[in-house]
C-alpha positions in Angstrom: 0.0 0.0 0.0 1.3 3.4 -1.0 1.3 6.0 1.8 0.2 9.5 0.8 2.3 12.6 1.6 -0.7 13.9 3.6 -0.6 10.8 5.9 3.2 11.0 6.2 3.1 14.7 7.0 0.7 14.2 9.9 2.2 11.0 11.3 4.8 12.5 13.6 2.7 12.7 16.7 2.7 8.9 16.9 6.5 9.1 17.4 6.8 12.4 19.3 9.1 10.8 21.9 11.5 9.4 19.3 11.4 12.7 17.4 12.4 14.6 20.5 15.2 12.1 21.4 16.6 11.5 17.9 16.3 14.7 15.9 19.1 17.3 16.2 18.9 20.9 17.3 19.6 23.8 14.8 22.9 25.7 14.9 22.4 29.1 16.5 24.4 30.8 13.7 22.0 29.4 11.1 19.0 30.6 13.0 20.5 34.0 13.6 21.3 34.3 9.8 17.6 33.5 8.9 16.3 36.2 11.3 18.8 38.9 10.5 16.7 40.8 7.9 13.7 41.0 10.3 15.7 42.5 13.3 14.5 45.8 14.7 16.4 47.9 17.1 15.0 48.1 20.6 12.6 45.1 20.7 12.5 41.4 20.3 11.8 39.9 17.0 8.3 38.4 16.8 8.5 34.9 15.2 6.0 32.3 14.2 7.6 28.8 14.2 5.4 26.9 11.8 5.5 23.1 11.7 7.1 23.5 15.1 6.9 19.8 16.1 8.4 19.2 19.5 10.2 22.5 19.5 13.6 21.8 18.1 13.7 25.2 16.3 11.5 26.9 18.9 14.1 26.6 21.6 16.8 28.1 19.4 14.6 31.0 18.7 13.8 31.5 22.4 17.5 31.3 23.2 18.1 34.2 20.7 15.6 36.3 22.6 12.8 36.1 20.0 9.1 36.3 21.0 7.8 33.0 19.6 4.5 31.4 18.8 4.5 27.8 17.7 2.1 26.4 15.1 1.7 22.7 14.1 -1.1 20.6 12.7 -0.5 17.8 15.3 -1.8 18.4 18.8 0.5 15.6 20.1 3.6 17.3 18.8 2.5 20.6 20.4 1.9 18.8 23.7 5.5 17.6 23.5 6.7 21.1 22.7 4.9 22.6 25.7 6.8 20.1 27.9 10.1 20.9 26.3 9.9 24.7 25.9 7.9 26.4 28.6 5.9 29.6 28.1 5.6 29.5 24.3 2.0 29.9 23.0 1.0 27.1 20.8 -1.7 26.9 18.0 -3.0 24.2 15.8 -2.6 25.2 12.1 -0.7 24.8 8.9 1.4 27.1 6.7 -1.5 27.3 4.3 -3.9 28.3 7.1 -2.2 30.2 9.9 -4.2 31.1 13.0 -2.5 34.6 13.2 -3.6 38.2 12.3 -2.4 40.1 9.3 1.0 41.7 9.6 1.4 40.4 13.1 4.9 38.9 13.0 8.4 39.9 11.9 9.4 36.4 10.8 7.8 33.1 9.8 10.2 30.1 10.0 9.8 26.5 9.2 12.3 23.8 10.3 12.2 20.5 8.4 8.7 21.4 7.2 8.4 23.4 4.0 8.7 20.2 1.9 5.2 19.2 3.3 3.5 22.5 2.2 1.8 23.6 -1.0 4.2 26.4 -1.8 1.9 28.8 -3.7 -0.8 28.8 -0.9 1.8 28.8 1.9 3.8 31.7 0.4 0.6 33.8 0.1 -0.5 32.9 3.7 3.0 33.6 5.1 3.0 37.0 3.4 -0.4 37.8 4.9 0.9 37.4 8.5 4.3 39.0 7.9 4.8 42.8 8.2 6.4 44.5 5.2 10.1 43.8 5.4 9.5 40.6 7.4 11.3 37.4 6.6 10.4 33.9 5.6 13.0 31.5 6.9 13.4 27.8 5.9 15.9 25.4 7.4 16.8 21.8 7.2 19.3 19.5 9.0 20.5 17.0 6.3 22.8 14.1 7.1 26.1 14.4 5.3 26.0 11.4 2.9 29.5 12.0 1.6 30.4 9.9 4.7 30.1 6.2 3.6 28.3 4.9 6.7 25.8 7.7 6.5 25.0 7.0 2.9 24.5 3.3 3.9 22.1 4.4 6.6 20.0 6.4 4.1 20.0 3.4 1.7 18.6 1.2 4.5 15.8 3.6 5.7 15.2 5.5 2.3 15.6 9.2 1.6 13.1 11.6 3.0 10.9 14.0 1.1 13.1 16.9 2.2 16.3 15.2 0.9 14.7 14.5 -2.4 13.4 18.1 -2.7 16.7 19.7 -1.8 18.7 17.4 -4.2 16.7 18.9 -7.0 17.6 22.5 -6.1 16.4 25.3 -3.8 13.0 24.9 -2.2 10.1 26.4 -4.2 8.5 29.6 -3.1 5.9 31.8 -4.8 4.5 35.4 -4.9 5.1 37.7 -3.3 8.5 36.1 -2.6 10.8 36.4 -5.6 13.8 34.4 -4.6 15.8 32.9 -1.7 19.2 33.6 -0.2 20.9 30.4 1.0 23.7 29.5 3.4 24.9 26.2 4.8 26.8 25.0 7.9 28.6 21.8 8.5 28.8 20.2 11.9 28.3 16.8 13.7 26.3 15.5 16.6 27.5 12.7 18.9 24.9 9.9 18.8 24.6 6.7 20.8 22.8 3.6 19.5 19.7 4.7 21.4 19.6 8.2 19.8 20.5 6.9 16.4 17.6 4.4 16.6 15.2 7.1 17.8 16.3 9.3 14.8 15.5 6.5 12.4 12.1 5.7 14.0 11.1 9.4 14.0 11.0 9.5 10.2 7.6 9.6 8.5 8.5 6.8 6.1 9.2 4.4 9.0 6.3 5.6 11.2 3.8 4.8 8.4 5.5 1.7 7.0 4.1 -1.8 7.3 5.3 -4.3 9.9 7.5 -6.2 7.5 9.2 -3.1 6.2 9.9 -1.8 9.7 11.4 -5.1 10.6 13.7 -5.0 7.6 14.8 -1.5 8.5 15.4 -2.5 12.2 17.6 -5.4 11.0 19.6 -3.3 8.7 20.3 -0.5 11.1 21.2 -2.9 13.9 23.8 -4.4 11.7 25.1 -1.0 10.6 25.3 0.3 14.1 27.3 -2.8 15.1 29.7 -2.2 12.2 30.4 1.4 13.1 30.8 0.7 16.9 27.5 2.3 18.1 27.2 -0.3 20.9 25.7 0.5 24.3 26.7 4.0 25.5 29.5 4.4 22.9 28.9 7.5 20.7 29.6 8.1 17.1 29.7 11.4 15.3 26.8 11.9 12.9 27.7 14.6 10.4 25.1 17.1 9.3 24.8 19.9 6.7 22.4 22.6 7.8 20.8 24.4 4.9 19.0 27.7 5.6 17.1 29.9 3.2 15.5 33.3 3.6 13.3 35.7 1.6 12.1 39.2 2.6 8.5 40.2 2.1 8.2 43.3 -0.1 
């Protein structure tokens, strides 16, 4: 049975714990770069974190002093966010239908999320809630598959929608946004067998896969983790490339 993009995009609440444990944070430098065009002297930047999930990007925004609201279509993910990041207002919604007033925020950011949206409708809706001169920021943490064992990991668990989209070029945006600036950062994250397994199990393809396919993936990653020395509490470095994009609302 083929799983639809819609089912995959709304599956993460079933694995909110694995998502929180296994997914990486975002480099502060990348988040700072995304927000830079929206900065105003004398007050905090107002940011809507859309597709906020368990708050991986939200906490980076809060640490930078932004005033943040979090939006996600999945109430279970928002419940996990409220447990991880205290004091951030949360709303159920999507990039195509934001529960926010017109011109109410300085920035709208999406972490690991724009590949799930319809870009024409989402671009128009983001523009509605942004003030003039506000910024749309898009960011992804992508595993660095130039490292052989990481490429093998992807082959076992299959590439994500995000990876496929970014392999084809910059993410698509539409009017009134006319183009994207881009930057990338390379870094690595120490991972134990438990956190590596959680990362794998937090992916929408695995969450929505059938029992036989999940068993195949479990066998493959167990063998890989043995081969690379991810045994018990031993840590291995998982290399990432963070790709960030930004566009200013006219």
